[in-house]
C-alpha positions in Angstrom: 32.6 -4.6 -28.8 29.9 -5.4 -31.5 27.9 -8.5 -30.8 25.1 -10.2 -32.7 22.6 -12.6 -31.0 21.3 -14.8 -33.9 18.3 -17.2 -34.2 16.7 -16.4 -30.9 13.1 -15.9 -29.9 13.2 -12.1 -29.0 10.7 -11.2 -26.4 10.6 -7.6 -25.3 7.5 -7.3 -23.0 7.7 -3.5 -22.9 7.3 -3.1 -26.5 5.0 -6.3 -27.3 7.8 -7.9 -29.3 7.8 -11.7 -29.7 9.5 -12.9 -32.9 12.4 -14.8 -34.3 15.1 -12.1 -35.0 18.7 -11.2 -34.6 19.8 -8.6 -32.0 22.7 -6.3 -32.7 24.7 -4.6 -29.9 27.3 -1.8 -30.4 29.0 0.4 -27.8 27.1 -1.1 -24.9 23.6 -0.4 -26.4 21.1 -2.0 -28.6 21.9 -1.1 -32.1 19.1 -2.8 -34.1 16.7 -5.6 -34.1 16.2 -7.6 -37.3 18.4 -5.9 -39.8 22.0 -5.0 -39.1 22.7 -1.4 -39.0 24.8 0.2 -41.8 28.5 -0.7 -41.5 27.9 -3.0 -38.6 30.5 -5.8 -38.3 30.2 -8.3 -35.4 33.3 -9.0 -33.4 31.3 -11.7 -31.6 28.4 -13.8 -32.5 26.1 -15.8 -30.1 23.9 -18.6 -31.5 20.6 -18.5 -29.8 18.8 -21.2 -31.6 16.2 -22.8 -29.3 16.6 -19.9 -26.8 14.7 -16.8 -25.7 16.4 -13.4 -25.9 14.8 -10.8 -23.4 15.7 -7.8 -21.4 17.9 -8.8 -18.3 15.8 -9.7 -15.3 15.4 -7.0 -12.6 15.1 -8.4 -9.0 13.4 -6.1 -6.6 14.7 -7.9 -3.4 18.2 -9.5 -3.1 20.3 -9.5 0.0 24.0 -9.7 -0.5 25.8 -12.0 2.0 29.0 -12.0 0.0 28.8 -9.4 -2.8 31.1 -11.2 -5.1 29.3 -14.6 -4.8 25.7 -13.1 -4.9 26.5 -10.9 -8.0 27.9 -14.1 -9.7 24.8 -15.9 -8.7 22.7 -13.0 -10.2 24.2 -13.0 -13.6 23.9 -16.9 -13.7 20.3 -16.3 -13.2 20.0 -13.9 -15.9 19.5 -11.0 -13.3 21.3 -7.8 -14.6 19.9 -5.4 -11.8 19.1 -6.2 -8.3 17.6 -4.0 -5.5 19.4 -4.4 -2.2 17.4 -3.8 1.0 19.0 -1.6 3.6 19.1 -4.2 6.5 22.8 -4.8 5.9 25.4 -4.8 8.8 25.7 -1.9 9.3 22.3 -0.6 7.8 22.5 1.5 4.8 21.7 4.8 6.6 24.8 6.9 5.6 25.6 8.1 2.1 29.1 6.8 2.4 27.8 3.3 3.0 25.6 3.4 -0.1 28.2 4.9 -2.3 30.7 2.3 -1.2 28.2 -0.5 -2.1 27.5 1.0 -5.5 31.2 1.4 -6.3 32.1 -2.1 -5.1 29.3 -3.5 -7.3 30.8 -1.6 -10.3 34.3 -2.8 -9.5 33.0 -6.5 -9.7 31.4 -5.8 -12.9 28.6 -8.3 -12.9 24.9 -7.2 -12.1 24.0 -3.6 -11.4 23.5 -2.8 -7.7 20.6 -0.6 -6.8 20.6 0.0 -3.0 17.5 1.0 -1.0 18.6 3.6 1.5 17.4 3.3 5.2 14.4 5.4 5.8 15.3 6.0 9.4 18.7 6.0 11.2 19.7 2.5 12.2 16.3 1.4 10.9 15.0 2.2 14.5 11.9 4.0 13.1 12.8 7.2 15.0 14.9 9.8 13.3 14.9 10.3 9.5 18.1 9.2 7.8 19.9 11.6 5.4 17.5 10.9 2.4 18.9 13.5 0.1 22.5 12.4 0.7 21.5 8.7 0.2 19.7 9.5 -3.0 22.8 11.4 -4.4 24.9 8.3 -3.5 22.8 6.0 -5.7 19.8 4.8 -3.5 16.8 4.3 -5.8 14.3 4.5 -2.9 14.1 4.3 0.9 12.9 1.4 3.1 12.8 -0.1 6.5 13.3 -3.6 5.1 11.5 -6.0 7.4 11.7 -3.6 10.4 8.4 -1.8 10.9 8.0 1.8 12.0 6.0 1.3 15.1 5.4 5.1 15.7 2.8 6.0 13.1 3.5 9.6 13.5 7.1 9.1 12.6 6.0 7.2 9.4 3.8 10.1 8.5 6.6 12.6 8.9 8.9 10.4 6.8 6.3 10.0 4.1 5.6 13.8 4.1 9.3 14.5 3.6 9.7 11.9 0.9 6.8 13.2 -0.9 8.3 16.8 -1.0 11.2 15.5 -2.9 9.3 12.8 -4.8 11.3 10.1 -3.2 9.6 6.6 -3.2 9.3 4.7 0.0 9.2 0.9 0.1 7.6 -0.8 3.0 7.0 -4.3 4.2 3.4 -4.3 5.4 3.4 -6.2 8.7 2.0 -4.9 12.0 4.6 -5.2 14.6 2.4 -6.0 17.5 0.4 -8.8 15.7 3.5 -10.4 14.1 6.2 -10.0 16.8 5.8 -13.6 18.4 4.6 -15.4 15.2 6.4 -18.0 13.2 3.9 -19.3 10.7 0.5 -18.3 9.1 -2.2 -18.4 11.7 -4.3 -21.2 10.6 -4.9 -24.9 10.7 -1.4 -26.0 10.0 0.2 -23.8 12.6 -2.4 -24.9 15.2 -1.7 -28.7 14.4 2.0 -28.1 14.6 1.8 -26.0 17.7 3.5 -22.9 16.1 2.7 -19.4 17.1 0.7 -17.7 14.2 0.9 -14.4 12.3 -2.5 -13.5 11.2 -3.4 -12.0 7.9 -4.6 -9.0 9.9 -0.9 -8.3 10.6 -0.6 -7.5 6.8 -4.0 -5.8 6.2 -3.8 -3.5 9.2 -0.4 -2.4 8.1 -1.7 -1.8 4.4 -4.7 0.2 5.5 -2.5 2.4 7.6 0.0 2.9 4.8 -2.7 3.6 2.2 -4.3 6.2 4.3 -1.0 7.9 4.8 -0.5 7.9 1.0 -3.8 9.6 0.6 -2.7 12.2 3.2 0.8 12.7 1.8 0.9 11.8 -1.8 4.0 9.8 -1.2 4.8 7.1 -3.7 4.9 3.8 -2.0 5.9 0.4 -3.1 4.7 -2.6 -0.8 7.0 -5.5 -0.7 6.3 -9.1 -0.6 2.6 -9.3 -0.2 1.4 -12.6 1.2 -2.4 -12.6 1.4 -5.6 -12.3 -0.6 -7.0 -9.7 1.7 -3.8 -7.6 1.3 -4.1 -7.8 -2.6 -7.7 -6.6 -2.3 -6.7 -3.6 -0.2 -3.9 -2.6 -2.7 -6.3 -3.1 -5.7 -8.7 -0.7 -4.1 -6.0 1.9 -3.6 -4.9 1.5 -7.2 -8.5 1.9 -8.4 -8.4 5.2 -6.5 -5.3 6.0 -8.6 -3.1 6.2 -5.5 0.6 5.8 -6.2 0.8 2.4 -4.7 2.5 -0.6 -6.3 3.5 -4.1 -5.0 5.6 -7.2 -5.5 5.3 -10.9 -4.7 8.0 -13.2 -3.7 8.3 -16.2 -6.2 8.0 -18.7 -3.3 4.6 -17.4 -2.2 3.4 -18.0 -5.8 4.3 -21.7 -5.6 4.2 -22.8 -1.9 1.6 -22.6 0.9 1.5 -23.3 4.6 1.1 -27.0 3.9 4.7 -27.0 2.6 6.0 -26.6 6.1 5.5 -30.4 6.3 7.0 -31.6 9.4 8.8 -28.4 10.5 10.9 -27.9 7.3 13.1 -24.9 8.1 13.6 -24.5 4.3 9.9 -23.4 4.1 10.2 -20.7 6.8 9.7 -17.2 5.3 8.9 -13.7 6.4 6.1 -13.0 5.7 5.0 -16.7 6.1 3.7 -19.0 3.6 -0.1 -18.7 3.8 -3.2 -20.6 2.8 -4.1 -22.0 -0.7 -6.6 -19.2 -1.2 -4.0 -16.7 -0.5 -1.6 -18.2 -2.9 -4.3 -18.3 -5.5 -5.0 -14.6 -5.1 -1.4 -13.8 -5.4 -1.1 -15.9 -8.5 -4.1 -14.1 -10.1 -2.6 -10.7 -9.2 0.7 -11.5 -10.9 -1.1 -13.1 -13.8 -3.1 -10.0 -14.5 -0.2 -7.7 -14.3 -0.9 -6.0 -11.0 2.3 -7.0 -9.4 6.0 -7.6 -10.1 7.7 -10.8 -9.0 10.9 -11.0 -7.0 13.2 -13.5 -5.7 13.3 -12.2 -2.1 16.9 -13.7 -2.2 18.1 -14.2 1.5 21.3 -16.3 1.6 21.1 -18.1 4.9 24.1 -20.2 6.3 23.5 -23.8 6.9 23.9 -23.4 10.6 21.0 -20.9 10.7 18.8 -23.4 8.9 19.8 -26.7 10.7 17.7 -25.7 13.6 14.2 -26.3 14.9 11.6 -24.5 12.7 10.9 -21.8 15.2 14.6 -20.9 15.6 15.7 -21.2 11.9 16.3 -18.0 10.1 13.6 -17.1 7.5 14.4 -16.9 3.9 15.8 -18.9 0.9 18.3 -18.4 -1.9 16.5 -17.1 -5.0 18.6 -15.3 -7.5 19.5 -18.4 -9.5 16.0 -19.9 -9.4 13.9 -16.8 -10.1 13.6 -17.5 -13.8 13.0 -21.2 -13.6 10.5 -20.9 -10.8 8.7 -18.1 -12.6 8.5 -20.3 -15.6 7.1 -23.2 -13.3 4.5 -20.8 -11.9 3.6 -19.6 -15.5 3.1 -23.1 -16.8 0.8 -24.0 -13.8 -1.1 -20.7 -13.9 -1.7 -20.8 -17.8 0.4 -17.5 -18.2 2.1 -17.1 -21.6 5.8 -16.7 -21.7 6.0 -13.0 -22.6 3.5 -12.1 -19.8 5.7 -14.1 -17.3 8.8 -12.2 -18.4 7.0 -8.9 -18.1 6.7 -9.6 -14.3 10.5 -9.8 -14.2 11.5 -7.1 -16.6 9.0 -4.4 -17.6 7.0 -4.4 -14.3 10.0 -3.9 -12.0 11.5 -1.4 -14.5 8.2 0.7 -14.1 8.5 0.6 -10.4 12.0 1.8 -10.4 11.3 4.3 -13.2 13.9 2.7 -15.6 12.4 3.9 -18.9 14.9 2.3 -21.3 14.9 -1.3 -20.1 13.9 -2.8 -23.2 15.3 -4.0 -26.6 14.7 -1.2 -29.0 17.6 0.7 -30.6 19.3 3.1 -28.1 18.6 1.1 -24.9 21.3 0.0 -22.7 22.2 -3.6 -23.7 21.2 -5.5 -20.5 20.2 -9.0 -22.0 19.4 -12.4 -20.9 19.6 -15.5 -23.2 18.1 -18.7 -21.8 16.8 -22.0 -22.9 13.3 -22.5 -21.5 13.3 -26.2 -22.1 16.7 -27.0 -20.6 16.1 -29.1 -17.4 18.6 -29.1 -14.5 18.6 -30.4 -11.0 19.0 -27.9 -8.2 21.6 -28.9 -5.8 23.7 -27.0 -3.1 26.8 -27.6 -5.5 25.0 -26.0 -8.4 24.5 -22.8 -6.6 26.9 -19.9 -6.8 25.3 -18.1 -3.9 26.7 -18.5 -0.5 23.3 -19.4 0.6 22.5 -23.1 -0.2 19.1 -23.2 1.3 15.9 -23.7 -0.8 12.7 -25.6 -0.7 13.5 -26.7 -4.3 16.7 -28.6 -3.5 16.8 -31.9 -5.3 14.0 -30.8 -7.7 14.5 -30.8 -11.5 13.7 -27.2 -12.9 13.2 -26.1 -16.5 14.9 -23.0 -17.8 18.5 -22.4 -18.0 20.4 -19.3 -18.7 23.0 -19.5 -21.4 24.4 -15.9 -21.6 23.8 -12.6 -19.7 25.0 -9.3 -20.8 25.4 -6.2 -18.7 25.9 -2.9 -20.7 26.8 -4.9 -23.7 29.5 -6.9 -22.0 29.2 -10.6 -21.6 29.2 -11.2 -17.9 28.0 -14.9 -17.9 28.2 -17.6 -20.4 27.3 -21.3 -19.7 
């Protein structure tokens, strides 16, 4: 199918493109930008007047409760590729499980599913999983999700093995012993509410250990969902040493702090926890300066798991459908221009994943998002396609609405 997307503001962060132009798509790829290629005849035309046309969003952390519902939620949010952590049931520690997930995603035909394979069998932090087989089955990297490897020697051996084959390892930096009984950020709010705290040291000690192991092994490591100013500073130091360390930040940590717990609001319970205003500002500065990618940390939680006392409620919130509008909200508050904000959702995660052709130049795969940045809509449980209806933003009016999403040149969502 030949598709033209007319009258839109084309923003391609990877190639510093920001102009009004027509995008031409043929045979699932970008055919041209600006002038139609010779002999091009559009079989479908999309009017993008007042809209932004950009590469599809890449979400670095999205759990799939119901794969059909969550992939539908993804494309409704402009997400064309999503990375799935391995802490499913059962964990993604066997090639057959990863292969089945990738094929099921392809059958559904919505967003691309990029699984993370389990670094260790059963995510138990002991025996190494079959990494080579998992890679062949479609896993883009290897992770423990939110389950730490308590045995540092086991982590060292896993990183040595991964480095040998140039496999990337994704780790959530949180010291098990300092975080195991905690619920909220260790600070004034947690003390006032009588909640067990998780200190920033739980993150920084883990980062310091991981960075030293990177020095020793050369393993490529991506740190997921940093939450603290001190954590960002440690990673910046590692990057200044030119160590192969990258990181991402969950969108909720860019907008919320420990104060948003309010009176024990379970919608504000996250892992890692929402931290102090100074931490939020440091995270915002890191994202604004291009040091980090932004992800949704999409965790669809059933209503029964949220309608509990704060300490018993399951951490997490739905994020796929609000990743774009919340990023626009953050950018407006932080004074970040739209192309730079979109880079954190497109070019930055593409670099982390090694996806060289995630852009809008001719020849690239046509994964495209068309959205109206000025369109306002109210977030309600009924408006969410995800099985998870939990969000701190329920009832809020958000700006930014996806109009059309294309994956491989196919229209997979149209408002």
